[in-house]
C-alpha positions as CSV (number, residue, x, y, z in Angstrom):
1,M,80.3,132.4,85.9
2,Q,81.7,129.8,88.3
3,E,85.2,129.3,89.5
4,F,87.2,126.2,90.4
5,K,90.2,126.7,92.8
6,L,93.2,124.5,93.4
7,P,91.9,122.1,96.1
8,D,93.6,120.9,99.2
9,L,95.6,117.9,98.1
10,G,96.5,116.8,101.6
11,E,99.8,116.1,103.5
12,G,100.5,119.8,104.0
13,M,100.9,120.5,100.3
14,H,100.2,124.2,99.5
15,E,101.0,124.3,95.8
16,A,101.0,122.1,92.7
17,E,102.3,122.5,89.1
18,I,99.7,122.4,86.3
19,R,101.1,119.5,84.3
20,R,98.7,119.8,81.4
21,W,95.1,120.9,80.6
22,L,92.9,118.3,78.9
23,I,90.4,121.0,77.8
24,Q,90.6,124.4,76.2
25,A,88.7,127.7,76.6
26,G,85.5,127.6,74.7
27,D,85.1,123.8,75.0
28,T,81.8,122.3,76.2
29,I,82.5,119.8,78.9
30,K,80.6,117.1,80.7
31,L,80.4,116.3,84.4
32,D,83.4,114.0,85.3
33,Q,85.2,114.7,82.0
34,P,89.0,114.6,82.7
35,M,89.9,118.3,83.0
36,V,93.4,118.9,84.3
37,E,96.5,117.0,85.5
38,V,98.3,118.6,88.5
39,E,101.6,117.5,89.9
40,T,102.9,117.8,93.4
41,D,106.2,116.4,94.8
42,K,104.2,113.3,95.7
43,A,102.0,112.4,92.8
44,V,100.2,113.3,89.6
45,V,96.5,113.9,90.2
46,E,93.9,114.1,87.5
47,I,91.0,116.3,88.4
48,P,87.7,115.7,86.7
49,A,85.3,118.5,85.7
50,P,83.0,119.3,88.7
51,V,80.2,120.6,86.5
52,A,78.9,120.4,83.0
53,G,79.1,123.5,80.9
54,K,81.3,125.7,78.8
55,V,84.9,126.6,79.7
56,A,85.2,130.4,80.0
57,N,88.8,131.0,80.9
58,I,91.9,128.9,81.9
59,L,93.7,131.2,84.4
60,V,96.8,129.1,85.2
61,P,98.5,127.7,82.1
62,A,100.4,124.4,81.9
63,G,103.9,124.6,83.4
64,K,103.0,127.2,86.0
65,V,102.7,126.6,89.8
66,A,99.4,127.3,91.4
67,Q,98.9,128.0,95.1
68,L,96.2,126.4,97.3
69,G,92.9,128.2,96.8
70,E,94.1,129.9,93.6
71,T,91.4,130.0,90.8
72,L,92.4,127.7,88.0
73,I,89.5,127.9,85.6
74,T,86.0,129.5,85.2
75,F,82.9,127.9,83.7
76,E,79.7,129.1,82.2
77,T,76.9,126.8,83.3
78,A,73.1,126.7,82.7
79,S,72.5,125.5,86.2
80,T,72.7,127.7,89.3
81,A,74.3,124.9,91.2
82,P,77.7,125.9,92.7
83,V,80.9,124.2,91.7
84,V,81.7,121.6,94.3
85,Q,85.2,122.3,95.4
86,A,87.3,119.2,95.6
87,S,89.6,118.2,98.5
88,A,92.3,115.6,99.1
89,S,89.8,113.0,100.1
90,N,87.4,113.4,97.2
91,I,90.1,113.8,94.6
92,V,91.5,110.4,95.7
93,S,88.2,108.7,95.9
94,A,86.2,110.9,93.6
95,A,83.2,110.4,95.9
96,F,81.8,113.8,96.7
97,P,78.1,114.8,96.2
98,I,76.8,117.4,93.8
99,K,74.9,120.0,95.8
100,A,72.1,122.2,94.7
101,A,72.0,125.9,95.4
102,G,70.1,125.3,98.6
103,G,73.0,123.1,99.9
104,T,71.2,119.8,99.8
105,A,72.7,116.8,98.0
106,T,70.8,116.0,94.8
107,R,72.6,112.7,94.1
108,S,75.7,110.9,95.4
109,R,78.5,110.2,92.9
110,V,79.6,106.6,92.4
111,L,82.8,105.7,94.3
112,A,85.6,105.4,91.6
113,A,89.1,106.6,91.2
114,P,89.8,109.4,88.6
115,A,91.4,106.9,86.2
116,V,88.3,104.8,86.3
117,R,86.1,107.8,85.7
118,K,88.2,108.8,82.7
119,R,88.0,105.3,81.2
120,A,84.2,105.2,81.7
121,F,84.0,108.6,80.0
122,E,86.1,107.4,77.1
123,L,83.8,104.3,76.6
124,G,80.6,106.2,77.1
125,I,79.6,104.2,80.1
126,D,77.4,105.6,82.9
127,L,79.2,104.6,86.2
128,E,75.8,104.4,88.0
129,Q,75.0,101.4,85.8
130,V,78.2,99.5,86.5
131,P,78.0,96.8,89.3
132,A,80.8,97.3,91.8
133,S,82.8,94.2,92.8
134,H,84.5,95.9,95.8
135,P,82.8,95.5,99.2
136,S,82.9,99.3,99.7
137,G,80.9,99.8,96.5
138,R,83.9,101.3,94.6
139,V,83.9,100.7,90.9
140,T,87.2,99.4,89.6
141,M,88.8,99.3,86.2
142,E,88.1,95.6,86.0
143,D,84.4,96.4,86.6
144,I,84.4,98.9,83.8
145,E,86.0,96.4,81.3
146,S,83.7,93.6,82.4
147,Y,80.6,95.8,82.0
148,A,81.8,96.9,78.5
149,R,82.2,93.3,77.4
150,Q,78.9,92.2,78.7
151,T,77.0,95.1,77.1
152,S,79.0,94.9,73.8
153,S,79.6,98.6,74.0
154,P,80.1,100.1,70.6
155,A,82.4,102.7,72.2
156,L,84.7,99.8,73.4
157,A,85.0,98.4,69.9
158,S,85.8,101.9,68.6
159,A,88.4,102.5,71.4
160,L,90.1,99.2,70.7
161,S,90.1,100.0,66.9
162,Q,91.7,103.4,67.6
163,T,94.3,101.8,69.8
164,T,95.2,99.3,67.1
165,H,95.4,102.1,64.6
166,V,97.7,104.2,66.8
167,N,100.0,101.2,67.4
168,G,100.3,100.7,63.7
169,I,101.3,104.3,63.1
170,A,103.9,104.0,65.9
171,Q,105.3,100.9,64.3
172,N,105.5,102.6,60.9
173,L,107.3,105.6,62.4
174,Q,109.8,103.3,64.0
175,K,110.6,101.8,60.6
176,A,111.0,105.2,58.9
177,Q,114.5,106.5,58.4
178,V,115.4,109.8,60.0
179,P,117.5,112.0,57.6
180,S,120.9,112.9,59.0
181,L,121.6,116.5,60.0
182,P,124.0,118.6,58.0
183,A,127.6,118.6,59.3
184,A,127.3,122.4,60.2
185,V,124.2,121.7,62.3
186,E,125.8,118.7,64.1
187,A,128.9,120.8,64.9
188,T,126.7,123.5,66.7
189,A,124.4,121.0,68.5
190,L,126.8,120.4,71.4
191,E,124.3,121.0,74.2
192,E,120.6,121.0,74.8
193,R,118.7,122.8,77.5
194,Q,115.4,121.7,79.0
195,P,113.4,123.4,81.8
196,L,113.4,121.6,85.1
197,T,109.7,120.8,85.5
198,G,107.4,118.1,86.7
199,L,108.6,115.3,88.9
200,R,112.3,116.0,88.3
201,K,111.7,119.6,89.6
202,R,110.0,118.2,92.8
203,I,112.8,115.7,93.4
204,A,115.4,118.5,93.0
205,E,113.5,120.7,95.5
206,R,113.2,117.9,98.1
207,M,116.8,116.8,97.8
208,E,117.9,120.5,98.2
209,R,115.7,120.9,101.2
210,S,116.9,117.7,102.9
211,W,120.6,118.4,102.2
212,R,120.4,122.0,103.4
213,T,118.3,121.3,106.5
214,I,119.5,118.0,107.8
215,P,123.1,117.4,108.9
216,H,123.6,114.0,107.4
217,A,125.9,111.4,109.0
218,V,126.4,107.9,107.6
219,A,127.1,104.5,109.1
220,F,128.1,101.3,107.2
221,E,127.7,97.6,107.9
222,E,127.7,94.3,106.1
223,A,125.4,91.5,106.9
224,D,125.6,87.8,106.0
225,G,122.5,87.3,104.0
226,S,122.9,83.5,103.5
227,E,120.1,82.6,105.9
228,L,117.8,85.3,104.4
229,V,118.4,83.8,100.9
230,A,117.6,80.3,102.2
231,L,114.4,81.6,103.9
232,R,113.2,83.2,100.7
233,Q,113.9,80.1,98.7
234,A,111.8,78.1,101.2
235,L,108.9,80.5,101.2
236,K,108.9,81.4,97.5
237,P,107.0,78.3,96.2
238,V,104.4,78.6,98.9
239,A,103.8,82.3,98.1
240,E,103.6,81.5,94.3
241,Q,100.9,78.9,95.1
242,R,98.9,81.8,96.6
243,G,99.5,84.0,93.6
244,V,102.1,86.2,95.3
245,R,105.6,87.0,94.0
246,L,107.9,87.0,97.0
247,T,111.0,89.3,96.7
248,Y,113.5,90.1,99.5
249,M,111.8,93.5,100.3
250,P,108.8,92.0,102.2
251,L,111.2,90.0,104.4
252,L,113.4,93.1,104.9
253,V,110.5,95.2,105.9
254,K,109.4,92.6,108.4
255,L,112.9,92.5,109.9
256,L,113.1,96.3,110.0
257,V,109.9,97.0,112.0
258,P,111.0,95.4,115.3
259,V,114.3,97.3,115.1
260,L,112.4,100.6,114.7
261,K,110.3,99.7,117.7
262,E,113.4,99.0,119.7
263,F,115.1,102.3,118.6
264,P,112.1,104.7,118.3
265,I,114.3,107.7,117.5
266,F,114.8,106.3,114.0
267,N,111.0,106.4,113.4
268,A,110.8,110.1,114.6
269,S,111.2,113.5,113.1
270,L,112.1,117.0,114.3
271,D,109.6,119.9,114.5
272,E,112.1,122.6,113.5
273,E,109.8,125.5,114.6
274,K,109.0,124.2,118.1
275,R,112.3,122.3,118.5
276,E,110.5,119.2,119.5
277,I,111.1,115.5,118.6
278,I,108.0,113.8,117.2
279,Y,108.0,110.1,118.0
280,K,105.7,108.2,115.6
281,H,103.7,105.3,116.9
282,V,102.8,104.1,113.4
283,Y,105.2,102.4,111.0
284,H,104.6,103.7,107.5
285,I,107.6,102.5,105.5
286,G,108.6,104.4,102.4
287,I,110.0,102.2,99.6
288,A,112.2,104.0,97.1
289,A,111.1,103.1,93.6
290,D,112.7,104.0,90.3
291,A,110.0,105.5,88.1
292,P,110.6,106.5,84.5
293,E,110.5,110.2,85.4
294,G,112.6,109.9,88.6
295,L,112.6,108.6,92.1
296,L,109.3,108.1,93.9
297,V,108.7,106.8,97.4
298,P,105.4,105.0,97.7
299,V,104.4,104.3,101.3
300,L,103.6,100.9,102.9
301,R,101.2,101.9,105.6
302,N,101.0,100.2,109.0
303,A,103.7,97.7,108.1
304,D,103.7,96.3,111.6
305,K,100.2,95.0,111.2
306,L,100.8,93.2,107.9
307,T,101.9,89.6,107.1
308,V,104.8,89.0,104.8
309,L,102.3,88.0,102.0
310,D,100.3,91.2,102.7
311,I,103.4,93.3,102.4
312,A,104.4,91.5,99.1
313,K,101.0,92.2,97.6
314,Q,100.9,95.8,98.5
315,L,104.5,96.4,97.4
316,E,103.7,94.9,94.0
317,H,100.8,97.4,93.7
318,L,102.9,100.3,94.9
319,V,105.8,99.7,92.6
320,E,103.6,99.2,89.6
321,G,101.7,102.4,90.5
322,A,105.0,104.3,90.8
323,H,106.1,103.2,87.3
324,K,102.7,104.2,85.8
325,R,102.3,107.4,88.0
326,T,98.9,106.2,89.1
327,L,99.4,106.3,92.8
328,T,97.1,108.5,95.0
329,V,98.4,111.1,97.3
330,S,97.9,108.9,100.4
331,E,100.0,106.2,98.7
332,V,103.1,108.5,98.4
333,A,102.9,110.6,101.5
334,G,103.3,110.2,105.3
335,S,106.2,107.8,105.5
336,T,108.0,107.6,108.9
337,F,111.1,105.7,107.7
338,T,112.4,104.9,104.2
339,L,114.0,101.7,103.0
340,N,116.0,101.9,99.7
341,N,116.9,98.6,98.1
342,I,119.6,99.9,95.7
343,G,120.4,96.2,95.0
344,S,117.2,95.9,93.1
345,F,118.7,98.0,90.2
346,G,122.2,96.6,90.5
347,G,123.8,98.9,93.1
348,S,126.3,97.3,95.4
349,S,126.4,100.3,97.8
350,G,125.6,104.0,98.0
351,V,124.9,106.8,100.4
352,P,121.2,107.8,100.4
353,I,119.8,111.2,101.2
354,I,117.2,111.3,104.0
355,N,113.6,111.6,102.9
356,Y,112.7,114.9,104.6
357,P,111.4,115.2,107.4
358,E,112.3,111.7,108.5
359,A,115.2,111.0,110.8
360,A,117.0,108.2,108.8
361,I,117.0,106.1,105.7
362,L,118.5,102.6,105.2
363,A,120.0,101.5,101.9
364,I,120.3,97.8,101.1
365,G,123.0,96.8,98.6
366,R,123.1,93.9,96.2
367,L,123.5,90.4,97.6
368,Q,126.7,88.9,96.4
369,E,129.0,86.0,97.2
370,K,132.2,87.0,99.0
371,A,135.1,85.1,100.7
372,V,134.8,85.6,104.4
373,V,136.6,84.1,107.4
374,R,134.5,81.8,109.7
375,S,136.1,80.0,112.6
376,G,139.5,80.5,111.1
377,A,138.5,79.1,107.7
378,L,137.8,80.9,104.4
379,V,134.3,80.3,103.2
380,A,132.0,81.7,100.6
381,R,129.0,83.6,102.0
382,T,126.2,85.8,100.5
383,M,126.9,89.2,101.9
384,M,124.5,92.3,102.0
385,P,125.9,95.8,102.3
386,L,124.0,98.2,104.6
387,T,124.2,102.0,104.6
388,L,122.4,104.1,107.2
389,S,122.1,107.9,106.7
390,F,120.8,109.6,109.8
391,D,120.0,113.1,111.1
392,H,122.9,113.9,113.4
393,R,120.8,116.4,115.3
394,L,118.7,113.6,116.7
395,I,120.9,110.5,116.4
396,D,124.5,109.9,117.5
397,G,127.0,107.5,115.9
398,A,126.7,105.0,118.8
399,Q,122.9,104.8,118.3
400,A,123.4,104.3,114.6
401,G,125.9,101.5,115.2
402,K,123.5,99.7,117.6
403,F,120.6,100.1,115.1
404,L,122.6,98.5,112.3
405,A,124.0,95.8,114.6
406,R,120.4,94.8,115.6
407,F,119.2,94.8,112.0
408,K,122.2,92.8,110.9
409,E,121.5,90.2,113.7
410,L,117.9,89.7,112.4
411,V,119.1,89.5,108.8
412,E,121.6,86.8,109.7
413,H,119.1,84.9,111.9
414,P,115.6,85.8,110.4
415,Q,114.0,82.8,112.2
416,R,114.4,84.6,115.5
417,L,111.4,86.7,114.6
418,L,109.3,83.7,115.4
419,L,110.1,84.3,119.1
420,D,108.2,87.6,119.0
421,M,105.3,86.7,116.8
422,I,101.9,87.1,118.4
């Protein structure tokens, strides 16, 4: 009998909710077969089976929270090889070796993300046979699909056929008429209760912790975004020629970084136990994204070292991953400051809650034309609302005002960044 324990998922996470089991007690499973989905407050992680064998017992059912190191499942295997315990790094990359009883590696597993391994398993493809297009040797989803087409895999044709069949059933169900409820039933169906689980539960816990722990203070400003609009219009065709969709966010991130460097307390956090301020010398910008199940904050790492086009490319990947819940732990953890573009979903203004344990969060409202006074004359300008929530233990109102004033200056004169470019 062999055990598999909840692995270290990184970023100081000590527990995870079992979202759903993909296998049952008594099932015979293969190596790398998708086994269980676990959810932290950062991401959904699919863990593949670390061995081939028979499922003996599932000890933590779906919907329950497991602690780090707690046994989740036991296996009966013919081999004496121990179960290789996963960790944050090998769950993300799925690249840990299978070791024999003596402790020596018998073979190295192919570099591939869990989603890629799942797809290969579904199509009956041996990952070791798939040529990797990535320089690191990692097999991508595109590599799997290309290999399946080249080899005319029967499993691929079957999978596509099943997908078409399922889609047809879904369309028929949509056309079917649902019978109306009796009046007596409708009269009593005045409320519905659902358990607070999954991502919504994690969001609730994080918001409660942030609001209870951090004394929030808020500063407001409004910037003239006309020059920023003109800059984007000028750069947009060039970006499209290079296959990049340029939104305002990459430009705003690029404008934000020098302000964080000028006011380092906004890129800091408080160690509450030691009562020490931790100044961060990296600029990992959290980007609030509206996912179907709730708010996620994917992280743009080392934003100060990226070009505008690099930022645009990475943001597109991060936002898409947030919507599909396919981001890895490293892509949704470790931010040092969060930028929330509430204008992207129609919000004109709002007061954001700080992304614990950061020191501040900046919300950008919707760009809209307003009548403003310039040199004594009334003119139409494209204005951008700014809201800064900050930790009043670390930051005073005067500092917040200076921070917003500097950011406003760069938004209104974005070309000034050229003076500081290396």
